[in-house]
C-alpha positions in Angstrom: -28.1 96.5 252.1 -27.8 99.6 250.1 -30.3 102.0 250.3 -31.6 104.0 247.0 -29.7 107.0 248.3 -26.6 104.9 248.5 -27.0 103.8 244.9 -27.8 107.2 243.8 -24.6 108.7 245.4 -22.6 105.7 243.9 -23.9 106.5 240.2 -23.0 110.3 240.8 -19.3 109.2 241.9 -18.7 107.0 238.8 -20.2 109.7 236.3 -18.0 112.3 237.9 -14.8 110.0 238.1 -15.6 109.3 233.8 -15.9 113.0 233.3 -12.4 113.5 235.1 -10.9 110.8 233.1 -12.2 112.1 229.8 -11.0 115.8 230.5 -7.3 114.3 231.6 -7.2 111.8 228.8 -7.9 114.8 226.2 -4.8 116.4 227.3 -2.2 113.6 227.3 0.3 112.4 224.9 1.8 114.6 222.4 -1.4 117.0 222.0 -0.7 117.6 226.0 -3.2 120.7 227.2 -5.7 119.9 224.2 -3.4 122.2 221.6 -2.3 121.4 218.4 1.0 119.2 218.2 3.0 122.1 216.6 1.6 124.5 219.2 4.1 123.5 221.9 6.9 124.3 220.0 6.2 127.8 219.4 5.5 127.3 215.1 2.1 128.0 213.9 -0.7 125.7 214.2 -2.2 124.0 211.1 -6.0 123.6 210.2 -7.3 120.3 210.9 -8.9 118.6 207.8 -12.1 116.8 207.8 -14.3 115.5 205.0 -18.0 116.2 205.0 -20.0 114.3 202.6 -18.6 114.7 199.2 -16.8 118.0 200.1 -13.6 118.7 201.3 -13.6 121.0 204.5 -11.2 122.5 206.8 -12.9 123.1 210.1 -11.4 125.6 212.8 -13.6 126.2 216.0 -15.0 129.6 216.6 -17.6 131.9 215.0 -16.9 133.7 211.6 -15.7 136.6 213.7 -13.5 134.7 215.6 -11.9 133.1 212.4 -11.3 136.6 210.7 -9.7 138.0 213.8 -7.7 135.0 214.2 -6.4 135.5 210.5 -8.3 132.9 208.6 -11.3 132.8 206.0 -13.0 130.5 203.8 -12.4 129.8 200.2 -14.5 128.2 197.6 -12.8 126.6 194.8 -14.5 126.1 191.4 -13.3 124.3 188.6 -13.5 121.6 185.7 -11.7 118.6 184.8 -11.6 116.9 181.3 -10.7 113.6 180.4 -7.6 112.9 178.4 -10.0 112.9 175.4 -10.9 116.6 176.4 -14.7 115.5 177.4 -16.0 116.1 180.8 -14.1 113.8 183.5 -17.7 112.4 185.2 -16.8 110.8 188.5 -13.1 112.1 188.8 -12.2 112.6 192.1 -10.4 116.2 193.1 -8.6 116.9 196.5 -6.9 119.8 198.0 -4.0 120.2 199.7 -3.6 122.8 202.6 -1.1 123.5 204.9 0.6 120.0 204.0 -2.6 117.8 204.7 -4.8 116.2 202.2 -8.6 116.9 202.5 -11.4 114.4 201.6 -12.1 114.3 197.9 -15.1 115.7 196.0 -16.5 114.1 193.0 -17.0 115.8 189.4 -20.4 116.0 188.2 -21.6 115.1 184.8 -20.1 118.4 183.3 -16.9 117.5 184.9 -17.4 120.4 187.4 -16.3 120.5 191.2 -16.8 122.6 194.1 -14.4 122.5 197.1 -15.1 124.6 200.2 -12.4 125.1 202.6 -12.6 127.0 205.8 -9.9 128.1 208.4 -7.2 129.0 205.9 -4.3 130.8 207.2 -4.4 134.4 205.4 -0.5 134.0 205.4 -0.7 130.9 202.9 0.4 131.4 199.7 -0.9 128.1 197.7 -3.4 125.5 197.9 -2.6 122.3 195.9 -5.1 120.5 193.7 -5.0 117.0 192.4 -7.4 115.0 190.3 -7.6 111.3 189.6 -9.4 108.8 187.4 -8.2 105.6 186.5 -4.7 105.7 185.4 -5.3 109.6 184.7 -4.0 112.5 186.9 -3.6 116.2 187.0 -2.1 118.6 189.4 -1.9 122.3 189.7 -1.9 125.0 192.6 -3.6 128.2 193.4 -1.9 131.3 194.5 -3.7 132.9 197.2 -2.8 136.4 198.4 -4.2 138.1 201.7 -6.8 140.1 199.8 -7.7 137.4 197.2 -11.3 136.6 196.7 -13.1 134.2 198.8 -14.2 132.1 195.8 -11.5 131.1 193.2 -11.8 129.7 189.8 -9.3 126.8 189.2 -7.5 126.3 185.7 -9.1 123.7 183.5 -7.5 120.3 184.6 -7.1 117.9 181.7 -6.2 114.5 182.8 -2.9 112.9 181.5 -1.0 109.6 182.5 -0.1 109.7 185.8 0.0 107.7 189.2 1.0 107.9 192.7 4.4 108.3 193.7 6.0 106.3 196.6 8.6 108.1 198.8 10.9 106.9 201.5 12.4 109.2 204.1 15.6 108.6 205.7 18.0 109.4 208.3 21.4 107.6 208.1 19.6 104.9 205.9 16.8 104.0 208.5 13.2 105.4 207.8 11.9 108.3 209.8 8.5 108.5 210.9 6.1 111.6 211.3 7.9 113.6 208.5 6.1 115.8 206.0 6.7 115.3 202.3 5.7 118.0 200.0 5.7 117.6 196.0 6.1 120.5 193.5 4.9 119.3 190.0 6.0 121.0 186.7 4.5 119.9 183.1 7.3 119.0 180.8 6.1 121.3 178.1 5.2 124.3 180.3 6.2 127.6 178.7 7.8 128.9 181.7 10.7 126.2 181.0 11.7 128.1 178.1 11.8 131.6 179.6 9.5 132.5 177.2 6.5 133.6 179.6 6.4 134.2 183.0 3.5 131.4 183.6 2.9 130.4 187.2 4.5 127.1 188.3 2.5 124.4 189.7 3.8 125.1 193.1 3.2 122.8 196.1 0.4 120.2 194.5 0.7 117.2 196.9 1.7 116.6 200.5 1.9 113.6 203.1 3.2 112.4 206.3 5.4 109.2 206.4 4.1 106.2 208.2 6.4 104.2 211.1 8.6 102.7 208.1 9.3 106.3 206.6 7.2 105.7 203.6 4.3 108.1 202.4 2.5 108.0 199.1 2.0 111.4 197.1 -0.2 112.2 194.2 -1.8 111.3 192.0 1.1 113.3 190.0 0.9 113.5 186.4 4.0 112.9 184.5 6.5 115.6 184.5 9.3 116.9 186.5 9.0 116.7 190.3 10.3 118.2 193.4 10.3 116.5 196.7 10.9 118.2 200.1 10.8 116.4 203.4 10.7 118.4 206.8 11.2 116.9 210.3 10.5 120.1 212.5 10.5 118.4 215.6 13.9 116.9 215.0 15.2 119.9 212.8 15.9 117.4 209.8 15.3 118.6 206.0 15.7 116.9 202.6 15.2 117.6 199.1 15.4 115.5 195.8 14.4 116.4 192.3 13.4 113.9 189.6 12.6 114.4 185.9 10.8 110.8 185.6 9.9 108.5 187.8 7.9 105.2 188.5 5.2 104.5 190.5 6.5 100.9 191.4 9.8 102.1 192.9 10.3 104.4 195.8 12.1 107.6 195.6 14.3 107.8 198.5 14.7 111.4 200.3 17.6 111.4 202.7 17.4 114.1 205.6 20.2 116.4 206.6 20.4 118.5 209.7 18.6 121.8 209.0 19.5 125.1 210.5 17.6 127.9 212.1 18.3 131.5 211.1 17.4 134.3 213.2 16.6 137.6 211.4 16.3 141.1 212.8 14.7 143.7 210.4 15.8 147.4 210.9 14.4 150.4 209.0 15.6 153.9 208.2 18.6 155.6 209.0 18.2 155.5 212.6 18.1 151.7 212.5 14.6 151.4 214.2 13.3 147.9 214.5 10.5 147.1 212.2 7.4 144.9 213.8 5.3 142.9 211.8 7.1 142.2 208.9 6.4 139.3 206.7 9.6 136.9 206.1 8.6 135.0 203.0 11.1 132.4 201.9 12.4 132.0 198.1 15.1 129.7 197.2 18.0 130.6 194.7 17.0 132.0 191.0 16.7 128.3 189.4 14.1 127.4 192.1 11.1 129.4 191.5 9.0 127.0 193.6 9.9 128.7 196.8 9.3 127.4 200.4 6.0 125.9 201.5 6.1 126.9 205.1 4.0 130.0 206.1 5.8 133.4 206.4 7.1 134.3 209.6 6.6 138.0 211.1 8.9 139.8 213.1 8.3 141.1 216.6 8.5 144.4 218.6 12.3 144.0 218.3 12.2 143.2 214.5 13.3 139.8 215.1 11.9 136.4 214.0 13.3 133.1 213.5 13.2 131.3 210.4 12.9 127.3 211.7 14.4 124.2 209.7 16.2 125.7 206.5 18.3 123.9 204.3 21.9 123.3 205.6 23.6 124.5 202.1 21.9 127.0 200.2 21.5 130.5 199.6 18.1 131.6 200.4 16.3 135.0 199.3 14.1 136.4 201.7 11.3 138.7 200.9 10.4 141.2 203.5 7.2 142.6 203.3 6.4 145.5 205.7 3.9 148.4 206.3 4.8 151.3 204.4 7.8 149.7 202.3 8.8 146.8 200.2 11.7 145.6 198.3 10.9 144.6 194.7 12.2 141.4 193.4 10.3 139.9 190.5 7.0 139.1 192.0 8.4 139.8 195.7 10.5 141.7 197.9 14.2 141.1 198.4 16.0 141.8 201.5 19.2 140.0 201.1 20.6 136.5 200.8 21.5 134.2 203.6 24.7 132.7 203.0 25.8 129.0 203.9 26.3 128.4 207.7 25.0 131.5 208.6 22.4 131.5 211.9 21.9 135.0 212.7 22.0 138.1 210.4 20.1 141.7 210.3 18.6 143.0 207.2 18.8 146.9 207.2 16.4 148.7 205.1 18.1 152.0 204.6 15.6 153.6 202.2 12.7 153.9 204.7 11.9 157.4 205.0 9.3 159.7 206.8 7.5 162.0 204.5 5.1 164.8 205.7 2.5 165.9 203.3 1.0 169.3 203.9 -2.9 169.0 205.0 -5.5 171.5 203.4 -9.3 171.4 204.0 -12.1 172.7 201.7 -14.7 172.8 204.5 -15.1 171.8 208.1 -12.4 172.0 211.0 -8.9 171.6 210.5 -7.8 168.1 212.2 -6.0 168.5 215.3 -2.5 167.0 215.8 -2.5 163.3 216.9 -5.8 163.0 214.9 -5.9 159.4 213.4 -6.1 158.9 209.8 -7.0 155.5 207.7 -5.1 155.0 204.7 -6.2 153.0 201.8 -3.9 152.1 199.1 -4.9 152.5 195.6 -4.1 150.6 192.6 -0.8 150.7 191.0 -0.1 153.2 188.0 -0.2 150.2 185.5 -3.3 148.7 186.9 -1.5 145.4 188.0 -2.2 145.3 191.7 -2.9 146.9 194.8 -0.1 148.8 196.3 1.5 147.5 199.4 4.0 149.9 200.3 1.5 152.3 201.9 0.9 152.1 205.8 -2.7 151.6 206.8 -2.7 154.1 209.4 -1.3 157.4 209.9 -1.5 160.5 212.1 -1.4 164.3 211.8 1.4 166.2 213.3 2.1 169.9 212.9 -0.9 170.2 210.3 0.8 167.6 208.1 0.2 163.8 207.4 3.1 161.9 208.5 3.8 158.7 206.5 6.7 156.1 206.5 7.2 154.9 202.8 10.0 153.7 200.8 12.2 156.7 199.7 11.3 158.0 196.0 8.0 156.3 196.2 5.3 157.6 194.2 2.1 155.8 195.5 -1.5 156.7 195.3 -3.8 156.5 198.2 -6.8 157.6 199.9 -7.1 159.2 203.4 -10.1 159.1 205.6 -10.6 161.2 208.7 -12.7 159.9 211.5 -15.6 162.4 210.8 -15.8 160.8 207.3 -14.2 163.7 205.2 -11.7 161.9 202.6 -8.8 162.7 200.3 -7.2 161.1 197.5 -3.1 161.8 197.5 0.0 160.8 195.9 2.9 159.8 198.4 6.0 161.4 197.0 9.3 161.9 198.7 10.7 164.1 196.0 7.6 166.4 195.7 5.1 166.4 198.5 1.8 167.4 197.5 -0.8 168.8 199.6 -3.8 166.2 201.0 -6.9 168.0 200.4 -9.6 166.9 202.7 -13.1 167.4 201.3 -16.6 166.1 201.8 -17.0 162.5 200.8 -19.8 160.7 199.1 -21.0 157.3 198.2 -20.9 156.3 194.5 -23.2 153.2 193.4 -22.3 151.4 189.8 -24.8 149.2 188.6 -23.7 147.0 185.8 -26.0 145.1 183.4 -26.3 143.3 180.3 -26.6 145.7 177.5 -29.3 142.7 175.6 -31.1 141.2 178.6 -30.8 143.9 181.2 -29.7 141.3 183.7 -27.4 142.2 186.4 -23.7 141.0 186.1 -22.0 139.7 189.1 -18.2 139.4 189.5 -17.5 142.1 187.1 -14.4 144.5 188.3 -15.8 148.0 188.5 -12.5 150.8 188.9 -12.9 154.5 189.4 -10.3 157.3 188.9 -10.2 161.1 189.3 -10.8 163.1 186.2 -8.3 165.8 185.2 -5.4 164.8 187.5 -3.3 162.2 188.9 -3.9 159.0 188.6 -5.0 160.4 184.7 -6.0 157.3 182.7 -5.6 154.8 185.4 -7.8 153.1 188.0 -7.3 154.4 191.5 -9.7 151.9 193.4 -11.5 149.1 192.1 -13.9 146.3 193.6 -16.2 143.6 192.3 -19.7 143.7 191.7 -22.0 141.7 193.9 -24.9 139.3 193.0 -27.2 142.0 192.2 -24.6 143.8 189.6 -23.9 146.6 192.0 -20.4 148.0 193.2 -20.1 150.5 195.9 -17.5 152.9 196.6 -17.6 154.7 200.0 -15.9 157.7 201.2 -15.0 159.4 197.7 -13.8 162.7 197.9 -16.2 165.3 196.1 -15.1 165.8 192.3 -15.5 164.1 189.1 -14.6 160.6 188.3 -14.6 158.2 185.4 -15.6 154.5 185.6 -14.2 151.5 183.8 -15.6 148.1 184.1 -14.6 144.6 182.8 -16.5 141.4 183.1 -13.6 139.7 185.1 -13.3 140.7 188.7 -9.6 139.3 188.5 -8.7 141.9 186.2 -8.3 145.7 186.9 -10.0 147.6 184.4 -8.3 150.4 182.6 -10.2 152.9 181.0 -8.9 154.7 177.7 -5.8 152.6 178.2 -7.4 149.6 177.5 -9.0 149.6 174.2 -12.5 147.7 175.2 -13.3 148.6 178.4 -16.9 149.9 179.1 -16.5 153.8 180.4 -18.7 155.9 182.3 -18.6 159.2 184.3 -19.7 160.3 187.9 -20.0 163.5 189.4 -19.8 163.7 193.2 -19.3 167.4 193.6 -22.8 167.9 195.1 -23.6 164.3 196.6 -23.8 160.6 196.2 -24.8 159.3 192.7 -25.9 156.1 191.1 -24.2 155.3 187.5 -25.5 152.5 185.2 -23.3 150.7 183.0 -24.1 148.4 180.2 -21.6 145.5 179.4 -21.6 143.8 176.1 -23.4 140.6 176.0 -21.5 137.3 176.4 -20.4 136.0 173.2 -18.7 132.4 172.4 -15.2 133.1 170.4 -13.8 130.2 168.4 -10.5 129.4 169.3 -9.5 126.6 166.9 -6.8 124.4 167.1 -5.1 122.8 164.0 -2.5 120.2 163.5 -1.3 120.6 159.7 -4.6 121.1 158.0 -6.9 119.1 160.2 -8.4 120.2 163.6 -7.1 118.3 166.5 -6.5 118.8 170.3 -2.7 117.2 170.9 -2.4 115.2 174.1 -1.1 117.2 176.9 -2.5 120.5 175.2 -2.5 123.6 177.6 -4.2 126.8 176.9 -3.6 130.2 178.5 -5.7 133.3 177.9 -5.8 136.9 178.3 -9.3 138.1 178.1 -9.5 141.3 179.7 -7.7 145.0 179.2 -6.7 145.1 182.8 -5.5 141.4 183.2 -2.0 141.1 183.8 -0.1 138.5 182.0 -2.0 135.2 180.6 -3.5 132.7 183.0 -4.3 129.2 182.4 -7.7 128.7 180.9 -10.5 128.3 183.6 -13.7 128.2 181.6 -15.0 127.6 178.1 -16.4 124.5 176.1 -13.9 122.1 174.7 -15.0 120.5 171.5 -12.5 117.8 170.5 -14.3 116.8 167.5 -14.2 120.2 165.9 -10.8 121.2 167.5 -12.5 124.3 168.8 -12.4 125.7 172.7 -15.3 128.3 172.9 -14.2 131.2 175.1 -17.0 133.4 176.7 -16.4 136.9 176.1 -17.8 140.3 176.7 -16.2 142.4 174.0 -17.7 145.2 171.7 -18.2 144.2 168.0 -16.1 146.8 165.7 -18.4 149.9 164.4 -17.7 152.1 161.5 -18.0 155.2 163.6 -15.9 157.9 162.8 -13.0 158.4 165.5 -14.5 155.4 167.3 -11.7 153.2 169.0 -11.5 149.8 167.6 -10.4 146.8 169.4 -7.3 145.2 168.1 -8.4 142.1 169.6 -10.9 140.9 172.2 -8.5 138.6 173.4 -5.3 136.2 172.9 -4.3 132.9 173.7 -1.0 130.7 174.0 -1.4 127.2 173.0 1.3 124.7 174.0 1.6 120.8 173.8 4.5 118.4 174.0 6.2 118.1 170.7 4.7 121.3 169.5 5.8 125.0 169.3 4.1 127.6 171.4 1.6 129.4 169.4 0.5 132.7 170.2 -3.0 133.4 168.9 -5.0 136.8 168.8 -8.6 136.7 168.9 -10.2 139.1 166.6 -13.9 139.9 165.1 -14.3 137.7 162.0 -16.9 139.3 159.6 -17.5 136.3 157.7 -18.2 134.0 160.5 -20.2 136.8 162.6 -18.1 136.3 165.7 -14.7 136.7 167.4 -12.4 133.8 166.5 -8.6 132.9 166.2 -6.8 130.0 165.0 -3.6 128.3 166.4 -1.8 126.2 163.8 0.5 124.1 165.8 3.9 123.6 164.2 6.8 120.9 165.2 8.8 122.2 168.2 12.6 123.0 168.0 14.9 123.4 170.9 17.8 125.8 171.0 21.0 125.8 173.0 22.8 128.7 173.0 26.4 129.2 174.4 27.8 132.5 174.8 31.3 133.1 175.7 32.0 136.3 177.2 33.9 139.3 176.1 37.2 137.7 177.6 36.2 134.2 176.5 34.7 133.3 180.0 31.3 131.7 180.3 28.6 134.1 180.0 26.4 133.7 183.4 24.1 136.1 185.4 22.9 138.0 182.5 19.8 138.1 180.7 19.7 136.5 177.4 16.7 137.2 175.2 15.7 135.4 172.1 14.1 137.3 169.1 12.5 136.2 165.9 14.2 138.3 162.9 11.1 137.7 160.9 8.8 139.7 162.5 8.1 140.9 166.1 6.0 138.4 167.8 3.8 138.7 170.9 5.8 136.3 173.3 9.1 138.1 172.5 7.9 141.1 174.6 8.4 139.3 177.6 12.3 139.2 177.3 12.9 135.7 178.3 15.1 135.4 181.4 17.6 132.4 181.5 19.4 131.2 184.5 23.1 131.6 185.1 24.3 128.3 183.4 26.9 128.9 180.7 24.7 127.0 178.2 20.9 128.3 177.8 18.3 126.0 176.4 15.1 127.4 174.8 12.2 124.7 174.6 8.9 124.6 172.2 10.1 127.2 169.8 8.5 127.5 166.5 11.1 127.1 163.4 12.5 130.3 161.8 15.3 132.7 162.0 16.3 134.1 165.1 18.9 136.1 167.0 20.1 136.5 170.6 20.2 139.6 172.2 21.5 141.1 175.4 19.5 144.4 176.5 22.0 145.3 179.5 24.7 145.6 176.7 22.5 146.6 174.1 23.8 144.0 171.8 22.4 141.8 169.2 23.9 138.7 167.8 24.0 137.7 164.2 20.8 135.9 162.5 20.7 131.7 162.4 18.0 129.4 161.1 16.0 127.1 163.7 14.9 124.0 162.1 12.4 121.5 163.7 15.3 119.3 164.8 16.7 121.9 166.8 20.4 122.9 167.1 23.3 124.7 169.3 24.5 128.0 168.4 27.7 129.9 169.7 27.8 133.7 170.0 31.0 135.1 170.8 30.7 138.1 172.2 34.3 139.0 171.5 33.3 139.8 168.1 30.3 142.2 168.9 30.1 145.4 170.8 30.6 149.0 169.7 32.8 150.9 167.6 33.5 154.1 168.9 35.2 157.5 167.0 35.0 161.0 165.9 34.9 162.8 162.6 37.3 165.6 162.0 35.7 168.8 160.2 37.0 171.6 158.7 37.2 174.6 161.3 34.5 176.6 160.0 32.0 173.8 159.6 29.2 173.4 162.0 28.7 169.9 163.4 25.1 169.8 163.5 24.6 168.8 160.0 27.2 165.6 160.5 25.4 162.0 159.7 26.8 158.8 160.3 25.5 155.9 158.0 25.9 152.3 158.4 26.3 149.8 155.5 26.7 146.1 154.9 25.5 144.8 158.4 21.5 144.7 158.9 22.3 144.9 162.7 24.3 148.1 162.5 23.2 150.9 164.6 24.9 154.2 164.4 24.6 156.8 167.0 25.9 160.2 166.9 27.0 161.2 170.7 28.2 164.7 171.0 29.1 167.1 168.4 31.4 165.1 166.1 31.6 161.9 167.7 30.0 158.7 166.9 29.2 155.2 168.1 28.2 152.1 166.2 27.3 148.7 166.9 28.5 145.8 165.3 27.7 142.1 165.7 30.6 140.3 164.1 28.2 138.9 161.6 29.7 140.7 158.7 32.0 143.7 157.8 30.4 147.1 158.4 31.1 150.4 156.4 30.8 153.7 158.3 30.6 156.4 156.3 30.3 160.2 157.3 28.5 163.0 155.4 27.6 166.7 155.9 25.8 169.0 153.6 28.6 171.6 153.6 31.6 168.7 152.9 32.6 166.9 149.8 30.6 163.9 149.1 33.7 161.5 148.1 37.0 161.1 149.6 39.2 158.4 151.1 38.9 159.5 154.8 35.0 159.6 155.1 34.7 156.0 155.1 35.8 152.8 157.1 35.1 149.1 157.3 35.2 147.5 160.6 34.3 143.9 161.7 35.1 143.7 165.5 34.5 146.4 168.1 37.0 149.1 168.3 37.8 152.3 170.1 39.2 156.0 168.8 38.6 155.6 164.7 38.9 158.7 163.1 37.0 159.8 159.9 37.7 163.2 157.8 35.4 165.4 155.9 36.8 168.1 153.4 35.1 171.1 152.7 33.4 171.4 149.0 
């Protein structure tokens, strides 16, 4: 018989065997070693999505400090969902798409509000997709995130429209392919960016799913609209893309896969070809594809090399290279070059990286020794649009100079801080290096309060600039206020500063340049200072929407707003109350009411909005103070939309391509024309959602304007033949003793004609081919009437001659 000791030994042995079996099992199969499936291929690992209660959460093991060092973070997304009747969509399900995986959905409360908490988000990610569903209605959008973006983001207000889920069948040579990630990018059919009139954000990658054993995946919910599908199987290096303008949820869309390619990139900088380490390689597609690529940016190693995996087999790619100390401007990204078809390896040479040396001066304290590390903090762009990215984060002292590697001809503002706490504001200029003057540094504490209640104002943007010198009227550094309404600026060099505040943390305040930003001043010459700033109270501005003579919210209506002086561009509306019965959207604004003080700067407008809806023209609405109503208000009067197709043969009759073609209203300069719509390179360009009126086409690069034409609600096609538009050049023959300074050139007969006197007695006149143009020369010392002083032309010409006779 077994004794008790034998039984205990047997139980311990069984328990040990179970533990060993559990450990071995966890390292088996596709996740050998307990790593993520993609980790063994050398590609980036993705966060694992798990749901908790009704919130969607992405969990990554480790403490918050570990997550920060690993380049991950937590993001909270707040937003509101409205039903198709613009009332709160109580019970609507909202889900997030992160790294190609769906999180569990959360449910909207009675006010249609929701909160998503996502942790473990890779800082290199550029988009988070959002989808909302209720019954047969759906809405989608994507949130653009940046490495320095806030932990809490407000998403645009989602309005549900008819939509459903989209079945997708991914195939390879006719057979379904399992374990393939399918991404969907969606675009509203009436989105203003389709017409090129505004640079609105595309919806980006809003839905993702993985195919089953039969190659099937269900995407969505997706609202009606244009959809682009991208399927990627990294393990087999397969990739496929399909674009659809309309789809039915009852029929699957097939996405055939093709063999993809890997491209090895090597980034070199400067005239010596130094390998650039740590550069981010962000993929864009050709100019007709603003969605970009959903994969995370690659980074170059110590040899300046990186591999871009699983790229399309036949497509030019634009690679945006973002490095420390340099950028290549290209729209919103940085262009380094295009990858031709069938190229597997190439070199990006960045020739304009230069080493500049800024002389160092000190007002007090010891002079920094050679090799002393200097921390660099980039300032705000001169136009207050964004934090500058082309300044290195670290530098050193060499031979009494601050040595920086920046883009050649750069003019970038920053702050340099020594290890002992002394700091300096500087401008990195390769043309005229200015001294970096290190001074004592102090802290500035700004307390932002409500002017009426005295309550602290959180999430306000506070900016500071140095008085009396660069950057002049522009913000140098900006931070957001905490929950107690305070904003701290540490290590500011001693001196005088001005302070500008706006209520929106996403905006960069611009004192003096902005017309209704709140301003204050600070004096840090002797020590730290605390400054109190009062913001105007929150007021509900009334944005009315009218169709004809009645208030109405059309189906599919979207609103884009500009609410702060430092806000760059129009953003989708992310807050406000929608009253469909009255046809009013109430916008919460902090803006000063106009005063009658002599010399007081009055706000031209407190905000402005663009209203779009299917079948209606885009309407730009200024929101100003209405003395009769006693509040800020604006009215959008929607008109039937008109579409325009423009054919522009080139100067030699060839189709015009790769040229920026602008559309201007003739009957007054409208706000939306300032964006100079950029069209693609097709010979025929289409503009959508235009209000009826009189327009003309223009080419800025050639300084040409086409003839005016009328656009009715039914739309039309126009042809602008550039062979009839251009410049007429010539000279005026004057008597020998006449000074040409008094010569004047007059243009008569064509409202589009414009005269320029170039040098001495030469002239240049632009003609549009619209009607004959009469060119006349006059001089105070010459006769006013003679046959040689006038000529009539219709088309471009060179070498014309006009003669003036003495009196």
